[in-house]
N, C-alpha and C positions, 0 to 999 in steps of 0.2 A: 401259637400266640402266647401261651403261658408255659414256660419251662420251669422245672423244679430243681433245686440244688439243696442238699443238706450240709450244713456246717456245724461242727461240734466245738464247743468251748469247754475245756476241762479245767477244773479248779481242784483244790485240795479236798473240798468237801463233797462236791457233786459235779455231775456232768450235765450241761445244758445243750440241747440240740435246737438249732434254729433252722426252720424250713424257709428257704428263700424261693419265692416264685417271681419269675420275670414276666411282667406284663408290659408289652410294647417296649421292651429293652430297659424297663425300669425295675430295679430289684425291690421286691416287697417282702417284708418279714412276716410270713404267715403266722408264725408263733406269737409274735407281738400283737398282731391284729386280733387274735383269738384269746389273748390274755385278759384277765379281769381288769387290770389297770387301763388298758386301751378301751375296753367296753365302757368303763366308768367315765373316761374322758369324752367318748362320743356322746354318751347320755347327758353328761354335764354340759357339753357344747350345745346340744339340741335344746335342752331345757333353758339354757342361758338365752338362746335366740328367741325362744317362745316368751320368756319373761320380758325381754327387751320389746318385743312386738306388743305384748299386753300393755305395758306402761306407756309406750310411745303412742299407741292408738287411744289411750284414755286421756289424752291431754285436752284441756278445755281452758278458755280464757279466764273464767272466774276462779278456777283452782290454780292456774299458772301464776296468777298474781301473788298468791300466798305461798305456794309450795314449789315453785319452779326449780329451786336449787335441789330439793329432795328428788324430784323426777329426773333432773339432769344427772345427779350423782348416781342414781340407780341405773339409768341408761348407760352411763359411762362404764360402770362396773360390769354390767351384763354383756355389753358388746365387746369390751376389752377382754373379758374372760373368754368369750366365744372365739375371738381371733387368737388369743394366746393358746388356748387348747387346740385349735386347728393347726397352728404352726408347730407346736410340740408333738402332736400326734403325727403330723406329716414327717417331721424329722426322724422320729422313731420308726415309722412305717416303711419309709423308703431307704432305710439303713444309713441315713446321713450321720447318725450318732456314732457309727463305727468307722467312718472315714478318717483319713489322716489328721486333718485339722480339728475335727470335732471330737477326736479321742482325748484331747486335752481337757475337755469340759467334763466335770464330774456330774453326769446326767442324773444320777440318783439324788444327789444333793439339790440340783436345780429343780427337779420335780417336787421335792419336799418343800423347798423354800417358796416356790410359786403357789403350792397348795396352801401353805400357811398364810401367805399374803392374801390370797383370794378368800380364804375362810374369814379372815378379819374384815376385808372389804365387804363381802356379802352379808356378814352378820350385821355390820353397821347399816348398810343400805336397806336390808330387810326390816330391821327394827324401826328405822326412821320412816320408811314407806308405810309400814303397818300402822304407825301412829298418825301419819298424815296422809291417809288415802283419799281424803276429801269425799268420802262416801261413794266413790265410783267403783263399780265391780271390776273394771279392767285393772285398776291398781291393786285391788285385793287379790285378783288372780295372778298378777305379776309378783306379788309378795309370796303367794303360795308356791309358785314355780321357783322363786328365789330361794325359798327354804329347801325345796327339793334339790336344787343345785348345791346348796350348802351341805346336805347329806351326802351327795356324790363326792364333793370335795373332801369331806371328812373320811369317807372310805378310801379315797385315793391317797390322802395324806397318811392314813394308817398303813396301807400297803407299801407306800413309798418309804415310810420310816422303817418298816420291817425289812425291806430290801436293802436300804442304806445301812442299817445296823448289821445285817448279815454280811454285807460286802466289807465292812470294817473289820469283822472278826475273822474273815478268811485269811489264812496265812499263806503267803506265797510259797510255792514249792522251791526246793533247794536248787533246781535247775535254773529258775528264772531270777534268783537273787543275784544282783551284780555286786561283786566285791570291789572295793576301791583298791587301786594298786598301792603297794607299799612305797612309801617315799624314801628315796635314797639320794642324798645330795650329790654324792660322787658320781653315781650313774647318770643323774640328770645333767651334771656339768660336762660329762663326756659327750653328751648329745649336742652340745653347743660348740 
């Protein structure tokens, strides 16, 4: 049911080994699943879902009249963060990011940008919900879980930035650099 395969990617500075496990013929990158970034994504997704449930269950008519936009914004941020994390984690886990079409996407930069965006969104949502909790314990708990998610995103952003910066400083080996062919007008005219 689960087969294993080791793949090795060599670069000029280090060698990275990815362990691929096949579960029902679906390739799963075991190395990514056990990495700190993947664990932070799972923790942030679970905490986002808990924050969403806390705020959604704390709705009442007298508080909704005054603060409905605050609650709606926090719910939007928390549930969209949950689904975004779920999609990105799945893309990396089942090795879609290494497939032909997805190789064109700079995944380290995508991770860094989405972390920065959600740090900003969660910071605004948490501050506004903390100020307008309407005295309800559910909203206070949602704010606390929102700040925990913010900490997870901060760690994820730091690790993504470090990986992105390391990938920019890697020099391609001389075997992989493609040289452009020399232009020769006479030789090109002979081809026509």
